[in-house]
C-alpha positions in Angstrom: -17.5 -17.8 2.2 -17.2 -18.5 -1.2 -14.1 -18.1 -3.1 -11.9 -17.3 0.0 -8.5 -18.1 -1.8 -9.3 -15.9 -4.8 -10.2 -13.3 -2.4 -7.1 -13.7 -0.4 -5.1 -13.7 -3.6 -6.4 -10.5 -4.9 -5.9 -8.7 -1.7 -2.6 -10.1 -1.2 -1.6 -8.9 -5.0 -2.9 -5.3 -4.3 -1.0 -5.1 -1.0 2.0 -6.4 -2.7 1.9 -3.7 -5.4 1.9 -1.1 -2.7 4.8 -2.8 -1.3 7.0 -2.6 -4.1 5.8 0.8 -4.7 6.8 1.8 -1.1 10.4 0.0 -1.1 10.9 1.9 -4.6 9.9 5.4 -3.0 11.9 4.5 0.1 15.2 3.4 -1.4 15.0 5.6 -4.4 18.6 6.8 -4.2 19.7 3.4 -4.0 17.5 2.1 -6.9 18.9 5.2 -9.1 22.2 3.4 -9.6 21.0 0.1 -10.8 20.1 -0.5 -14.4 16.7 -1.1 -15.7 17.0 -4.9 -16.0 18.4 -5.3 -12.3 15.5 -2.6 -11.2 12.6 -5.1 -12.9 14.4 -8.2 -11.5 14.3 -6.7 -7.8 10.9 -5.4 -8.2 9.7 -8.9 -9.4 11.5 -10.7 -6.6 10.1 -8.2 -3.8 6.8 -8.5 -5.4 7.0 -12.1 -5.5 8.4 -12.4 -1.7 5.9 -9.8 -0.5 3.0 -11.4 -2.2 3.9 -14.9 -0.7 4.1 -13.4 2.7 1.1 -11.5 2.8 -1.1 -14.5 1.3 0.2 -16.5 4.1 -0.7 -13.6 6.8 -4.0 -13.1 5.4 -4.9 -16.6 5.3 -3.9 -16.9 8.7 -6.0 -13.7 9.6 -9.0 -14.6 7.8 -9.1 -17.9 9.9 -10.0 -15.5 13.0 -12.7 -13.4 11.1 -13.2 -11.2 8.2 -13.4 -8.2 10.6 -9.7 -9.2 11.3 -8.8 -9.3 7.9 -9.8 -6.1 7.2 -8.2 -4.5 10.1 -4.9 -6.2 9.5 -5.0 -5.2 5.7 -6.0 -1.5 6.8 -3.0 -1.5 9.1 -0.8 -2.3 6.1 -2.5 0.4 3.9 -2.0 2.9 6.7 1.5 2.6 6.9 2.2 2.4 3.4 0.2 5.4 2.5 1.6 7.4 5.5 5.2 6.9 4.1 3.9 7.6 0.9 2.6 10.8 1.8 6.0 11.9 3.4 7.6 10.8 0.1 5.5 12.9 -1.7 5.7 16.1 0.1 9.5 15.6 -0.2 9.7 15.3 -3.7 6.5 16.4 -5.7 5.0 19.3 -4.0 8.1 21.6 -3.8 8.6 21.2 -7.4 5.0 21.5 -8.4 4.1 24.7 -6.3 7.4 26.2 -6.8 8.2 26.1 -2.9 5.7 29.0 -2.6 4.0 26.9 0.2 5.5 26.4 3.9 6.6 22.6 4.5 3.7 22.2 6.8 1.0 22.9 4.3 2.8 20.6 1.8 2.8 17.8 4.6 -1.0 18.4 5.2 -1.9 18.5 1.4 0.3 15.1 1.0 -1.7 13.4 4.0 -5.1 14.2 2.9 -4.2 13.0 -0.9 -2.5 10.0 0.4 -5.3 9.0 3.1 -7.9 9.5 0.5 -6.3 6.7 -1.8 -6.0 4.5 1.3 -9.6 5.1 2.1 -11.0 4.2 -1.4 -8.3 1.2 -1.2 -9.8 -0.1 2.2 -13.0 0.3 0.7 -12.0 -1.8 -2.7 -10.8 -4.4 0.0 -14.3 -4.4 1.9 -16.0 -4.8 -1.6 -13.7 -7.7 -2.7 -14.3 -9.6 0.5 -18.2 -9.0 0.2 -18.6 -7.4 3.8 -22.1 -5.7 4.5 -20.9 -5.2 7.9 -17.5 -4.2 9.4 -17.5 -5.3 12.6 -19.9 -7.7 14.0 
């Protein structure tokens, strides 16, 4: 496969960016008390660590085949976007809709929105990898 390392770096960088976004939303209350410079430093450090780890994991998974690489990254995307959907329901929809809808409908809207983001991210990964088929 051509440009395997470049493709793995692209996948790892996007997944690392999603991981940093997840960490910022998950630990939002802790990050509020830090100054702007400390937040930037923590985000860069967590991005670098997650990029290195995901690059190693993606390379090891790619030795098993491209389908395994896609399934591994789909699992990461699912976990991250599931958690982001819960965070979106707690913070955004209540303020945006003015608490006019029940919590279950807000949660459903959050899941639909975030799973669409996850689907398009997965399609981006498949396009980067150049897979014409999903499972052989």
